[in-house]
C-alpha positions in Angstrom: -28.5 -13.6 -35.7 -26.4 -15.5 -33.5 -22.9 -16.4 -34.6 -20.7 -18.9 -33.1 -17.0 -19.4 -33.7 -14.9 -22.6 -33.6 -11.4 -23.2 -34.2 -10.7 -26.7 -35.9 -6.9 -26.7 -36.2 -6.1 -23.8 -38.6 -9.7 -23.4 -39.9 -12.1 -20.8 -38.4 -15.5 -22.5 -38.3 -18.1 -19.7 -38.3 -21.6 -21.0 -37.4 -24.4 -18.5 -38.0 -28.0 -19.2 -37.0 -31.1 -17.8 -38.3 -31.4 -15.9 -41.6 -28.8 -14.1 -43.6 -30.5 -11.2 -45.4 -30.0 -7.6 -45.6 -30.5 -7.0 -41.8 -27.8 -9.6 -40.9 -25.5 -10.0 -43.8 -23.2 -7.2 -42.3 -22.6 -9.0 -39.1 -21.6 -12.0 -40.8 -19.3 -10.3 -43.0 -17.9 -8.4 -39.8 -17.2 -11.8 -38.1 -15.5 -13.1 -41.2 -13.3 -9.9 -41.6 -12.1 -10.1 -38.0 -11.0 -13.8 -38.5 -9.1 -12.7 -41.8 -7.7 -9.8 -40.0 -6.4 -12.1 -37.2 -4.5 -14.0 -39.9 -7.0 -17.0 -40.5 -6.7 -18.0 -44.1 -9.2 -20.8 -44.1 -12.8 -20.3 -43.2 -15.5 -22.7 -43.1 -19.1 -21.4 -42.9 -21.3 -24.1 -41.4 -25.0 -23.1 -42.5 -26.7 -25.9 -40.7 -28.5 -23.3 -38.7 -29.5 -21.2 -41.7 -32.9 -21.5 -43.1 -32.8 -18.5 -45.5 -30.2 -16.7 -47.5 -31.0 -13.6 -49.5 -28.7 -12.0 -52.2 -26.9 -10.0 -49.4 -25.9 -13.2 -47.9 -24.6 -14.6 -51.3 -22.8 -11.1 -51.7 -21.1 -12.1 -48.3 -20.1 -15.5 -49.4 -18.4 -14.0 -52.5 -16.7 -11.3 -50.7 -15.1 -13.3 -47.9 -14.1 -15.8 -50.5 -12.3 -13.0 -52.6 -10.7 -11.6 -49.6 -9.3 -14.9 -48.6 -8.2 -15.7 -52.1 -6.0 -12.5 -52.2 -4.2 -13.6 -49.0 -3.8 -17.2 -50.3 -6.6 -18.6 -48.3 -10.0 -20.2 -49.2 -13.6 -20.4 -47.8 -16.0 -23.3 -47.8 -19.7 -23.9 -47.0 -21.2 -26.8 -45.5 -24.3 -28.4 -44.0 -26.7 -26.4 -46.4 -30.4 -27.0 -46.3 -32.2 -28.0 -49.1 -33.5 -24.4 -49.7 -30.0 -22.7 -49.2 -28.6 -25.3 -51.6 -31.2 -24.4 -54.3 -30.6 -20.7 -53.9 -26.9 -21.3 -54.5 -27.6 -23.6 -57.5 -30.0 -21.0 -58.9 -27.4 -18.2 -58.5 -24.8 -20.4 -60.1 -22.7 -20.0 -56.9 -22.6 -23.8 -56.6 -20.1 -23.7 -59.3 -17.9 -21.1 -57.9 -18.0 -21.8 -54.2 -16.7 -24.9 -52.3 -19.7 -26.8 -50.6 -19.7 -29.9 -48.4 -22.4 -32.0 -47.0 -20.9 -32.2 -43.5 -18.4 -30.2 -41.4 -15.9 -33.0 -41.6 -16.2 -32.9 -45.3 -15.8 -29.1 -45.4 -12.8 -29.2 -43.3 -11.3 -31.8 -45.5 -11.8 -29.7 -48.5 -9.9 -26.8 -46.8 -6.9 -28.9 -45.6 
C-alpha cells in the first residue's frame, strides 16, 4: 500500500491507496500514530484511492479516532467509494465516524 501525507493547515491528510486489509492495516495505523505522536490532533483519511476495507481497516479507523479523542482531537473520512461506504454502513460505523463526500468537506468538518 502506498500512503501519501499532506498537511492542510492544522489537519494531517492521510491518503492511502489500494486495499486496507489485514496485510496493510498496520501500516496505515503506524502512519496515523506517527502523526499523533508529532502532535497532530486532526486527521483526515482521504479514501479516494481505496477500493476495499476489511474489518482490520475498520478497526484502524476506530483506534485512530479513540486515540485522537483522548487528546482532544478528531478523525474524519472522506471520498469513500460506494463499496467502502456500504461496508461502513453495514458495520454501523457511518453513525460513529465523521464522513464527508469530498476532501474540502472533510477539512471543513474538522475545523
